[in-house]
KEPAMAR-649051 format. One record per atom (N, C-alpha, C): residue in one letter; x negated, y, z. Coordinates in pm, whole numbers, plus 50000, padded with zeros to 5 digits. Example, Ala and Ser with C-alpha at 12.3 -4.5 7.8 and 13.67 -1.06 7.14 Angstrom:
// residues 2
A486814943150780 A487704955050780 A486804967050780 S487154977550708 S486334989450714 S487105000350787 
This chain:
// residues 470
X366486498915427 X366296509115593 X367246517815551 X367726519415670 X368626532615717 X368226538115816 X367076544115872 X366606554115960 X367296566015919 X367416575616043 X367896585816048 X366576597416133 X366386608716046 X365346617816087 X366086623216208 X365316625016324 X365996635616422 X364916642716458 X365136655716409 X364076667016410 X364146669816598 X362706674116624 X362656677816760 X362306670216858 X362716655116810 X361916644416915 X360546641416896 X359976636316949 X358496632616981 X358306623716831 X357426623616773 X357286616716658 X357146600316672 X357486593716558 X357506580316542 X356386576216447 X355816565716512 X354476562216495 X354166545416442 X353696543616335 X353646528716300 X352176525116322 X351656515916358 X350286514616375 X350096497716324 X349566499316217 X349596486716158 X347456481316102 X347716466916182 X346206464016192 X346246452016069 X345456454115989 X345206446715863 X343796436615897 X344196425815952 X343366420416028 X342036411215931 X340746418815989 X339466412315890 X339486417815765 X340156429915749 X339866437015627 X338406445815642 X337526442815551 X336116448915551 X336586463715483 X335526472515532 X335606486215489 X335346485015358 X334486479415276 X334216483215144 X335396478015052 X335876465315124 X337146458115068 X338416465815044 X338516472415144 X339516484015167 X338966496915014 X337846503715045 X337516511714965 X337846510614803 X337766495014784 X337966489514650 X339326490414621 X340336484514674 X341566482914651 X342656487314744 X342426494314825 X343616505214846 X343166520114856 X342846523114695 X342596538314691 X344306542814679 X345236536914664 X346586540814645 X347296547714802 X346496543414873 X347076548115000 X346736562415058 X347896571915069 X347516585315105 X347356584715247 X346666595615277 X346386600315428 X344976605615438 X344306608815597 X343066608815600 X342516598315625 X340946598115567 X340106583615582 X339246587315692 X339096579815740 X337916581615826 X336706575315803 X335686579315740 X334696569515673 X333466562215759 X333606567615895 X332626562615990 X333576555716114 X334026547216055 X335076538116190 X334566526916202 X334566523416351 X334006510516391 X335196503816498 X334746489516479 X335786486616585 X334916486116741 X334856482016835 X334376476816966 X333566463416973 X334196455816888 X333786440716890 X333686432316793 X333716420516794 X333906413916650 X334876407016579 X336056402416724 X337196396516691 X338186400616750 X339406393216701 X340776398416736 X341106402616879 X341066393616972 X341586396017082 X340856408517178 X339626407717177 X338736421717256 X339056431617190 X339386433017025 X339426444416968 X340736449216976 X341836441516974 X343246445517039 X343366450417157 X342416445117281 X342396448617389 X342196464917409 X340916466117338 X340456479617332 X341456492417270 X341976485417169 X343226492517068 X344456496017176 X344636485517271 X345686490617338 X345126494517482 X343886495317541 X343706498917656 X342976512517667 X342226512717547 X341596526417538 X339956521917600 X339806512317638 X338566508417723 X338126497117630 X336606493017681 X335946481317621 X336376470917639 X336396457817589 X337006445817613 X336596441217769 X335606447017827 X335256433417936 X335636442518046 X336216455918022 X336696462918114 X338296462018127 X338886455418026 X340216449018033 X340326434118049 X339116430518044 X339056417318123 X339366402918000 X338906409217882 X339556400717741 X338226396617674 X337826386017675 X336606378817608 X336906367417568 X335796362017492 X335936346417427 X336466336017595 X336076340417669 X336056331617775 X337526334217846 X338266345217804 X339616346617889 X340156354017808 X340976347617708 X341716350617569 X343376357017633 X343526352417777 X344916358617804 X344906374417820 X345506381217813 X345836393317800 X346746396317927 X345946399518077 X346376397318210 X347336412018218 X347876414318339 X348866425018384 X348036436218438 X346846433918477 X346166445118556 X345716458318472 X345656460718355 X345556472818257 X346776476618229 X346896488618229 X348156496618165 X348076497218012 X348826491317903 X348646491617786 X349556502617711 X349126504917604 X349316516517492 X351046515517489 X351756503417444 X353006502417450 X353806504217577 X353136498917718 X353666506517807 X353646520217847 X352936525817835 X352886541217833 X353806549517741 X353946545517594 X355186549517504 X356116546317535 X356346534217615 X357996529017670 X358216536617808 X357026540517862 X357696548917965 X358096562917945 X357726564917832 X357686580417801 X359286581417709 X359906567317703 X361136572417624 X360856566017507 X360116558017454 X359866551517295 X360116539117300 X361216536717207 X361576521117187 X360096512517102 X359756505917145 X358176498917090 X358646484817056 X358176479516930 X358546473316872 X357196465616833 X357036453516811 X355776446516747 X356316431816657 X355206431516564 X355416420716478 X354026415416436 X353706403216459 X352356397816483 X352286384316414 X351236385416297 X351346372416242 X349966362616289 X349536367816371 X348076361716450 X348186354216564 X347936341616605 X348466334816725 X347676340716840 X346616347116818 X345686354316924 X346386365416977 X347516371116889 X347896382516932 X349766378016974 X349906371317087 X351356362417082 X351656363317223 X352746361817228 X353606362017400 X352996351117470 X352676342117408 X351906332317477 X350476336017577 X350076344417484 X348746350217545 X348826360017624 X350296366117634 X350206380017717 X350646393917622 X350216390317512 X350216403717427 X351816412717411 X352876403917472 X354286410217444 X354746422517539 X353816424417670 X354386432717770 X354046446317672 X355316455817740 X355436466717677 X356156468317558 X356556458117513 X357256459417385 X358676455717430 X359946462217368 X360956460117366 X361566448817260 X360766449917161 X360706436217085 X359636430417027 X359526416117049 X358406412717011 X358356399716936 X358426402116793 X358476392816689 X357216390016600 X357306376616519 X356316373316450 X356516363316340 X355256361116258 X355466355016141 X355616337416154 X355446332516069 X355806316816100 X354876312616163 X353406314016173 X352656308916267 X352716308316412 X353396318216421 X353966322616581 X355066312116594 X355946309316487 X357636303416522 X356966289916568 X356096282416560 X355646272916647 X355446269016743 X355096284016835 X354436282016942 X355816282317087 X356816282317032 X358106283617112 X357846271717227 X358436271317358 X357936263517430 X359066248417408 X359956251417340 X361046240617287 X360966233517151 X359486237517113 X358976233916986 X357856223616993 X358226211416949 X356986201316948 X355656206116915 X354996202716998 X353426207616977 X352786199616893 X352546203316748 X352456194316613 X350876197316617 X350306210216665 X348846209816665 X348066199216776 X348386199916891 X348276193816968 X348006178616971 X349286172916904 X349646158816884 X348736154216773 X348446162216665 X347436159816562 X345836158816610 X345546167616686 X344066165716758 X344006154816853 X344976149816924 X344906139617015 X344876126016914 X345346125516796 X345446116716748 X345066114316574 X343896119216569 X343376122416451 X343156108716399 X342466099216490 X342146082616475 X343076073616436 X344546079716473 X345456064216481 X345996065416328 X345556072316218 X345946065216099 X347176069616064 X348126070215934 X349296071815895 X350346071515966 X350216059016083 X351596059116158 X351666069616255 X350386079516292 X350466089516395 X351766098016333 X352096099616222 X353166106416154 X354566099816208 X354766089116223 X355976080016246 X356226083516428 X354936083616468 X354936087316636 X355516099616623 X354766112116584 X355496125916627 X356916130116567 X357096120016455 X358526123016410 X359466117216527 X358856102916587 X360236101716718 X359826107516823 X358796116516840 X358776123616997 X359606136716940 X359886142616822 X360546154216768 X362056149616817 X362406134916764 X363826131516789 X364016126616951 X363106123516998 X363266115117147 X363086122917265 X361786132017224 X361396143617316 X362516154717399 X361786163117486 X362666172017503 X361906183417474 X362886186517331 X362256196017251 X363736198317149 X363386210217079 X364596217516979 X363996209016843 X364726197916828 X364366185516745 X364516194816574 X365786201616542 X365656207616410 X364286217116405 X363996226316483 X363166237016453 X361896229916480 X361566216016543 X360226210816550 X360006203116424 X361146198116379 X360986189616224 X360616200616136 X361316209116122 X360846223516045 X359366226616041 X359186232516149 X357646234416194 X356486225416115 X356846210816162 X356206199316143 X356196200015971 X357176200715894 X357296201715740 X356686212915705 X356736224915749 X356126236715711 X354616233015703 X353986229415783 X352676228215819 X351886220515753 X352596206215714 X352556199215584 X352426202315481 X353596211515445 X353526213815306 X352266228615259 X351856229115365 X351406242215353 X349476237215337 X349746225715422 X348146218615405 X348186210615267 X349446211715182 X349486201315059 X349376213514971 X348956229014997 X349136238414904 X350576241714849 X351706234214940 X353086236414877 X353676246914959 X354086261014955 X354016268215028 X355486272615105 X356406268914966 X357986268515019 X358636284115035 X359086283015106 X359736300715126 X358596307815201 X357216304415242 X356456313015301 X355126313915222 X355396322115154 X354236325615016 X352576327315087 X352456337015218 X351716340615255 X351636340115373 X350786345115470 X350636342615618 X351326353815704 X352306358215634 X353296366915713 X353386381115686 X352946386815575 X352906399215539 X354486401815463 X355126390915370 X356266391715281 X357646392115417 X357296381015533 X357946380915644 X357956395015697 X356836405815725 X357126417015798 X357776426315691 X357576427215565 X358246435115486 X359906436115474 X360236422015479 X361926418415528 X362416424515681 X360956421615747 X361346424815886 X361686441615908 X360566449415819 X361006462415851 X361966470015770 X362356462915638 X363306464215581 X364836460715645 X365076451615696 X366026447315789 X366476456115940 X365476461715959 X365816472016110 X366306483316077 X367156489616159 X367476502516168 X366366510616262 X365946524816192 X364706529616284 X365326542916285 X364896550616379 X364926563216413 X363406573316393 X363386582216346 X362596588716332 X362286599516435 X361966592116550 X361526602616704 X361636589016790 X360256589716882 X360346580016968 X360386566016926 X359986562316828 X359826549316782 X358176543216732 X357846532916802 X356736528416786 X356586512516744 X355926513216620 X355816498316585 X354556493116583 X354096483216624 X352876476816607 X352886465116522 X351806462716407 X352016450716339 X350726446316311 X350496434716322 X349156427916278 X349426416616205 X349026419616055 X348836411615901 X347586402415900 X347636391115848 X346496381315817 X346306377815713 X346496384415609 X346136379715475 X344576378315422 X343806390115531 X342676390515468 X342046379715562 X342456372215633 X341926364315719 X342116348815663 X340746340015718 X340586326915678 X342056320115696 X342486313115598 X341976307215492 X342146314315358 X342236326115387 X341806334415220 X342966328615137 X344346326315123 X345046318715088 X346346325014999 X346316337214905 X347286344214831 X348036336414791 X349316342114728 X350066329714646 X349336327814516 X350066320114449 X349356312614355 X348696324614233 X349456335814197 X349276342614095 X347966352714129 X347406353014259 X346496359814275 X345286350414288 X345186338714273 X344096330714298 X343626330314151 X342116334814162 X341066333314061 X341126318114022 X341076307214124 X340936295114110 X342396289614133 X343376289914021 X344396282914060 X344826269414057 X343506259114008 X343966244814058 X342976243714162 X342336249614261 X341286242014378 X342136251414501 X341896245314580 X342546250614732 X341586258014798 X342176266614874 X341286276414915 X340056270315002 X339086277215015 X337916271715068 X337866266015198 X337426258215291 X337436258515394 X336316252815460 X335796262915567 X334246261215596 X334476264015759 X333356259415825 X333356261615914 X332226276315983 X332636288016018 X332196301216008 X330466299316100 X330636293316203 X329746294916310 X328666283116254 X329096274516214 X328206263516117 X327416266616014 X328326277015897 X327936283515814 X326746293115860 X326806301515968 X326096312415977 X324786304116042 X324736292016133 X323636288216187 X322936277316065 X323516275015974 X323086266615849 X323306272115727 X324186264715654 X324976271115543 X325986265115532 X327066272915446 X328366268715455 X328396255515356 X329756252315414 X329896236915333 X330586241915215 X331096252615178 X331866257015040 X330976266214964 X331256266214823 X330246274614739 X330486289014779 X329416295314819 X329366312714866 X330116320514768 X329926316414651 X330756329414530 X332186325514560 X332566311714559 X334086305714582 X334376313714724 X333816312314813 X334256319914920 X334486334014924 X333656342014861 X333466355814830 X334716361214738 X334956349914645 X336086353314570 X337446349314618 X337476341814655 X338846337014751 X339006348914839 X338016355114923 X338606367415002 X339066378914942 X338306380614838 X339046392814750 X340126391114674 X340266377914658 X341696372814631 X343186378914707 X342836371914832 X343336376914941 X343606391514981 X342696396214975 X342356413414994 X343506419614887 X343316415014767 X344136423114666 X345296419414657 X346086408414716 X347296404414724 X347736412814856 X346866413414948 X347376422815069 X347686439315032 X346626441714945 X346936455314900 X348086458614837 X348736450014763 X349846452414660 X350996450714759 X351096439114851 X352676437314933 X352596452015026 X351136455615054 X351106465715186 X351446479615087 X351476481014958 X351946489414896 X353356491914928 X354096480314895 X355476480014936 X355926482515102 X355216475915187 X355456477015306 X355246491415375 X353976497915321 X353646511515318 X354696520615284 X355346516615186 X356486527915113 X357896525515228 X358156517215277 X359096514315350 X358936519615477 X357766519715558 X357356526915699 X357286540715648 X356816544215548 X356546561715504 X358066566615485 X358776559215481 X360236565415487 X360736568615601 X360346560215715 X361166561215815 X360096565715952 X358886569315897 X357766570016017 X357316585015989 X357056591316113 X356256603316093 X354646602716068 X354376592116121 X352516588316104 X352756572616095 X351806571316007 X351486556415953 X349706554316003 X349566543616091 X347966546616087 X347776533216053 X346826528815968 X346566521015882 X344766514415933 X344716505215971 X343136500216026 X343146484815997 X342016482416069 X341276470316061 X340956466716226 X340926456216258 X340416450216378 X339056450516423 X338536446916292 X337286440616265 X337136439416123 X335876432716073 X335856430215913 X335446417115887 X334426412315804 X334076399415785 X332976398015724 X332196389315764 X330796389315707 X330786380115581 X330226381415472 X330346372515351 X328846368715315 X327966365515406 X326906360915364 X325586370415445 X325986381815424 X325046394315472 X324326389915591 X323216391515596 X322236392115721 X322686376015769 X322846367415666 X322916352515733 X324176346515763 X325186361015778 X326386356215868 X327646352315805 X328106343115844 X329616339915792 X330946344515840 X331806348915822 X333156354015882 X332406364116016 X333346359416101 X333226371616240 X333286362016361 X332616353416368 X332256346316493 X331196343716550 X330016349116495 X328606350716526 X327726360116564 X328436372516551 X327096388716602 X328366396416562 X327276409616579 X327846423616536 X327356427316401 X327366420616310 X326696424816182 X327636434816109 X327076445216055 X327836458315984 X329166453415909 X329146446015833 X330166439315767 X331326434015837 X331196432415950 X331886425716044 X332386440116147 X331856448216174 X332356461116292 X332386473216199 X332006473016117 X332576487316052 X333896482815992 X334976492016002 X336276487615968 X337146502615900 X337936499315805 X338656506715766 X339776516015853 X340126530415829 X341126536515906 X341886550115826 X342996547915808 X343726560015771 X344456561215851 X344856574615879 X346066578615930 X346836586715804 X348166584215785 X348886589515710 X350126597015778 X350576608515749 X351526616815812 X352556618115705 X353326609715595 X354246612515516 X355416621815497 X355986622715636 X356936633315617 X358256627315572 X359396633115610 X360576628415534 X360716631615376 X360216638015313 X360506644215194 X359076638315066 X358316630215136 X357166626315050 X357476615914951 X356886613014843 X357186604814748 X356396591214781 X357426582314812 X356776571314909 X356136559114788 X356866562214703 X356926547314614 X355676547414543 X355096558014523 X353996561014411 X352836568114482 X352476567414596 X351276573614692 X349966576614596 X349676586814584 X348316586814533 X348336588014358 X349766588314325 X350026585114210 X349526596214105 X348596606314153 X348306618414058 X347126618614098 X346426606814148 X344626605714104 X343846615314226 X345016623814327 X343906632014394 X343266623614489 X342256626614531 X341356624414643 X341756621414733 X341816610614830 X342136609414959 X341086616915065 X341586627015132 X340666636515244 X339896624015323 X338496629415329 X337706621715443 X337176630115542 X337126620815624 X336496628715764 X335076617715814 X334076622415823 X332766613915845 X332556612716015 X333336619816094 X332996621716215 X333246602916253 X332336603216357 X332436589916416 X333526586116509 X334006575916480 X335316574316568 X335116553816564 X336136551616651 X336216538716694 X337316532016746 X338106521816823 X339256518816839 X339516523816954 X338536529517062 X339126536817173 X339656549817162 X339286555517009 X339486569916960 X341286569216906 X341496556416858 X342596553916803 X343576554316909 X343436548116996 X344346545717129 X344546562317161 X343386571217205 X343586580917243 X344606593717139 X344356588817034 X344816597216913 X346336592416946 X346856579016936 X348196575916928 X348886587717042 X348416583417132 X348996591717302 X348886606617270 X347866613017181 X347986624117187 X349036630917075 X349236621016979 X350486626116887 X351406622216945 X351826613617046 X352986612017116 X353086620617226 X352396632317220 X352246642117349 X351846636517490 X351586622317519 X351436618517639 X350096621217694 X349806623317825 X348766624317894 X348286612117949 X347126607217945 X346786596218004 X345026599218028 X344466590618121 X343276586918150 X342596577118054 X342346585917928 X341416575717845 X340356581217803 X339326582917915 X338326587517900 X337266584517793 X337656570117759 X336686564117702 X337076564917552 X337996570717520 X338606574317372 X338516588617371 X338266594717231 X338126608817196 X339006610217087 X340416617717115 X341546618817000 X340896628716914 X341266620916755 X340776627416660 X341796632916589 X342826636916642 X344336646216608 X343426658316538 X342736665716605 X342406676616512 X342036679316348 X341486664616371 X340776664516219 X341936659316110 X343036655616179 X344246650816056 X344856664815969 X344546677616014 X344896688115942 X344136689915813 X345096696915727 X344246702315603 X343146710515627 X342816719115747 X342086724915768 X341906724415883 X341126713115937 X340546707616075 X340126717016155 X340756717216262 X339926723016370 X338686718616450 X338036726716525 X336636722116596 X336986713016673 X336076700216682 X336606690616821 X335296687616839 X335366679616934 X334286672917045 X334026656116985 X333486656316864 X333506640716821 X332836629516899 X332956621916912 X332506608516953 X330896611516903 X329916608417023 X328396606316991 X327536594416991 X328546584517044 X328186571417006 X329266561817058 X329196547417011 X330086536817052 X329276525517071 X329936518317188 X329286503917195 X330226494917139 X329556485117094 X329966470517060 X329666459517149 X330486448617135 X330266438017231 X330606423417145 X329406413117189 X329546402717133 X329286393317284 X330436386217318 X330346376517455 X329856360417392 X329486357917286 X328956344317304 X330326337117217 X330166322817237 X331686314017197 X332086307717315 X332796302017284 X333776293917400 X332896278417416 X333176278117564 X332466265517612 X332986253017547 X334026250517500 X334526242117437 X333946241717285 X333536255017215 X332996254717103 X331376251517071 X330776254517196 X329746252817218 X329226238917248 X329876231117314 X329656217017334 X329946208017201 X330796210717131 X331186206717019 X329956211016890 X329226221016893 X328376222116799 X327016216616849 X326776215816942 X325796207317022 X325706194916997 X327216186716987 X327156172616953 X326886170616833 X327136181516723 X326886181016585 X325376181416558 X324406186216675 X322916188016630 X322366202316599 X323716211616641 X323356224116648 X322726231316738 X321536241816758 X321096249816855 X321916261916857 X323116262916990 X323836271716976 X323146287317048 X322176285817073 X321396298717132 X321506309017063 X321566309816945 X321786321616860 X322796331616866 X324106318916867 X325456324616884 X325976323916983 X325326321417131 X326076316217243 X325486326917339 X324936336717328 X324536346417398 X325246361217399 X325326368317529 X325596380817524 X324946392517421 X325706398517329 X324796408217222 X325416421817247 X324736430317221 X325476447417216 X324856452917058 X325896461317046 X324866471816939 X325796485116979 X325196495516888 X325626507116914 X325726514116795 X326946524016755 X326856531516659 X326946547716701 X325756555616603 X326196569616616 X326606573116494 X326656588316487 X326616594216367 X326126592316262 X324856586716280 X323806585016147 X323516572916132 X323496566116255 X322526550816253 X323486543516335 X323376525116282 X323776518116363 X322546507216408 X322706507016541 X321426496416590 X322006484716657 X321766471516625 X322126460416685 X321296448016688 X321276435816803 X320876425716788 X321436419116684 X320706413316615 X320976405116500 X320646387416541 X320716380716447 X320406364716507 X319046365016535 X318006371016448 X316606373216494 X316296383816494 X316536390916612 X315876405616637 X316636414416625 X316586423616695 X317266438616669 X317206444716519 X318126450616461 X318256456516326 X318826470116344 X318066477716251 X318496493116289 X318936499416134 X319996503516112 X320136510115983 X320676527015971 X319496531215898 X319946548615941 X318136550115999 X317826562915975 X316646570416043 X316746576216162 X316796565516255 X316856570016394 X315566564216490 X315556569616594 X314246565116691 X314606554616735 X314346541916717 X315046528916797 X314656527516937 X313846536816981 X313716536817156 X314906545117194 X314996557817148 X316306564517161 X317826555017157 X317656549317049 X318846542717059 X318836531317152 X318146525117178 X317726516017266 X318426520617416 X317746531217467 X318066540017602 X319476542617590 X320196548117482 X321346549917487 X322116536317514 X321716527017431 X322506516517450 X322596510017583 X321406510317657 X321626507017788 X322046514517881 X322406526017843 X323126535017944 X324336531517927 X325166528317832 X326436527717748 X326546510817851 X325886500917824 X326106489417883 X326266492718055 X325326499318109 X325156501818259 X326596509418273 X327216517618186 X328216524418249 X329776516418224 X329456504118187 X330706494618181 X331236494518320 X332776495418333 X333086489318442 X333796476218451 X333106464218408 X333366452518384 X334326444818519 X335156441418451 X336256431118525 X336256419118505 X336506408518576 X336716394718524 X338336392518471 X338136385418379 X339546382218356 X340226372018424 X341426368118349 X341666355218412 X341136342618387 X341316331118453 X340216318318435 X340336317918284 X339726309818212 X339386305318066 X341016300918055 X341566307217947 X343206302417916 X343416290917875 X344436289317925 X345066276217868 X345896273617770 X344966271217695 X345176273817537 X346156259517474 X346716252217570 X347346241217515 X348846245117420 X348466241517287 X349566241317168 X348786254017098 X347746263817110 X347136271017058 X345706265416991 X345016256817064 X343686254517049 X343426248316889 X344346242716832 X343846234816682 X344146248416612 X345316258916629 X345056268616563 X344466276816561 X343916279916653 X342676289616677 X341496282216652 X341216270616649 X340076264316597 X339936261516440 X341426263616374 X341616264916204 X341106277716164 X341376290616249 X340996303016247 X339506305616267 X339126295416310 X337316297816360 X337136304816461 X338296304116588 X337746310216726 X337156302016812 X337436286416785 X337216277516886 X336416270316827 
């Protein structure tokens, strides 16, 4: 990397989402990361698209029109990168998640939008392997010959299509080839290969290493001779996981250990170039708590509580051995959520915006934090499952009622109150009636807007299904 520090310019900011990283797993494996940690941080929902909608707009997902039934990010709401871009920031993005892709509208406001290998197969000129396989599952081995002929004879980029098909097959067989992970290694090279300016530079990234299929490089796998556990998260929540629960938890921990190690290298590169590095998760992951698995079936605390650290490394910091002296990372216990991250990034950049849903916590980043008006409560939203998913589950004999209806939760400074699979749950010593009244008020205050019609997910359905979203 060969960035140059431009004193006097607006600060450069890197915003890195470690997708699906639990707060407790972060505490266990990321003690090396310097910065100010917010220990009472929450998402606004339970999965990627609506969580990122909150992060990018400073509003709840239904106010941005992004739910499970409308995954396209339409153009009605001004987004964080657009506001930064309008103020002269160069905006770049690197996503490893198909939910955060150009095909679903997440590129608006970015001067550059790049992605990992999962996104490389989504181009218009690349043969749609996922759709073809889904349509021809019953055809037997000859379907591969038909697919190869389509690549050669069809209206597509033959070379790239064949490469993508081979990559997918090798990954299925456990032969990872030149892609050892879910994109973090590619992002590390991306950061190293770019030229950055320490001023009016904004970088967003989404890394998928902690997400299913929990498939780190072989040297991190506790069960090196076994495949990563594959299971249906909603079916597991409604019944039992098809894989061994201890194996699932171990695989997740293996993946997080790898993420911590490679993010240490990524952070070192970012810290050398950016004035601020914001590290957080969009949501966490349930590993059997409350009878829930993954993040597709509710607002359980392991899913909605998130890690959040804001680092301001500066040009002279020692980036290679952060926290090497064993110093404790300063913490703040103020209640914050994704809406506040949006407000804080704009505050750091010196940009005025109508982000009434968010409260900037920039004053809390100093070594002697100033008094500020903290958030008193935050709403969390669950909007059920997709129609396609509900139909498939019912055909398999499942009662989808517990997971296919709207639910909400509320986080306060001292308590968390949410509707679980079998009734309301309360964490903390608070009056449920007071929380219920406040929750109803937050819901009534939502400026709900309809998003686009249920997204045309052609070319994405199989990948989203593999990730537990459909």
